[in-house]
Structures are given as C-alpha cells and as structure tokens.
C-alpha positions, 0 to 999 in steps of 0.5 A: 146647246139650248136644248141641253141646258133646258133638259138639265134645268127640267131634270133639277125641277122635276126632283122637287115636285111629286104627284100623289094619290092618297087612298088611306088603304095602308092604314089598316082596317080598324073601324076608326083610327085618327090619321097621324101627323106626317102621313102622306106628307100632311097633318090631318086635323080632325080626320080619321080613317076607317074601313068602308066595309064596317059602315055598309049602308051608311054612305061612308062605304060608297065613298070607297072608290079604291081599296077598302079605307076612306078618310072621314071628318071625325064627329062631323067637324070642320077639318083641315089638311095641312102640308107637313113641313115647308113647301106647298101643294096643288089640290087636284081633287078627291072622291067624297060621300056623305054619312046617312044624309045629303049635305054640302061641302065648301073648301078654302085654300090657304098659303102662309095664313092668307086665303088664296082660294075659296069655293063660291058654290057648295058641292052636294054629296050624298050617301048613295054614291061617291062624287068627284070634286076637282078644284085644281088649286095650285100653291096652297099649304092648307085645305079647309073643308066645311060641311053643312051638317057639322052641327048635327055631327054628320061625317063625310068620307073621302078617298083618292085624295089627289095632290102634287107636293112642291118642296123647296129646292136645296141650295147646291154647294158652291163647288157642285154648282161650279162643276155643273157650270164648267161641264155645261161650258165644256160641252159648249166649247166642244160643240163649237170646235166640231 
C-alpha cells in the first residue's frame, strides 16, 4: 500500500518539473536577433541569438557546441535570464565562449528579489574554445551574468543552457481529490480482504 501511495505521489510531482537544454537553434540563422520574452519559458534581458558561422574566427563561433546558433549578451552588457511566469528553476550549467578577448564571468542567482547564490570566484572564458560552466543552483527565478569586459562592449556566446523548471502545482478540485482518496482507500480495503 505504501508503495502504491508513494508511486501516485511521485507521478503527480513529476508533472510539475521539466528539464530542458535550450540550444537556440530554432530561432533561425539571422546574424543577430533579440530573443523574445517567453522563449524556452524565460525572459532574456539584453540577450540575443546569432549564427556562430556568421562570426567565424571571433570566438563566438567556438561557443557553438550543438547546432548553429548561440545566445550572446548584446553590446557586451551585463545580462539576466528571468523565469517567465510563476515558479522557479534550477540552473545546471551552460557552454560559454568569449568574443575576441579572454574575459571573466560571474553569476548571481535570485529568488523573489532576494540574492540566493553568488559565485565567489570568476570563470575565465576565451575565444579559443567553449568552457562548460556548471553551477547546479536550485530554486531561483533570475540568473544574472556579469562579464569583466562589459565596459569594452565585449560579448560572450552561450550554448546548451541547461535548466530544470519548476512550476507551481494546480490545486485539484475537491471532487477530484475526493475521488483519488476514495480510490486509494478502496485499494487498501481490497488488499486487506485478500
């Protein structure tokens, strides 16, 4: 009986979390396009998408690890990625490459306007190859990305943005909850009689 109830609870919990790898390849192959709000479940602040092949030899092309497109911080500005709608997300990691020059990245994770995570050290990225940056931050609704060459307008490229999104569960109607409980009780009664 405990196994059955546990299975039912896991089934309901699994409905409200979804893992995703966002590779930006379905945005087309324009040389620059602002990523629209809601794409992949996020609002992309000062972040666009571009075809890495249009920037061959600049470092943004090395950030492409799957497909053809990467996200990048427009004009080298500090950027944020905010969850669109209610809930939170876990930022697992992403691939980063730098435009023309080596630079450093720092990150912050926020939830409801409160700083939850911050990197103590910076991550060095180069134009020669992509670097996987894995943070495994759970339960945030905003990811801030700071780059050391923002004043120079030097961009970074990002690919395979890997997250798990958690949306709040819808509260079931009373009649649905009653039916579920009656079904569980019925199975328990049948098992006791057997």
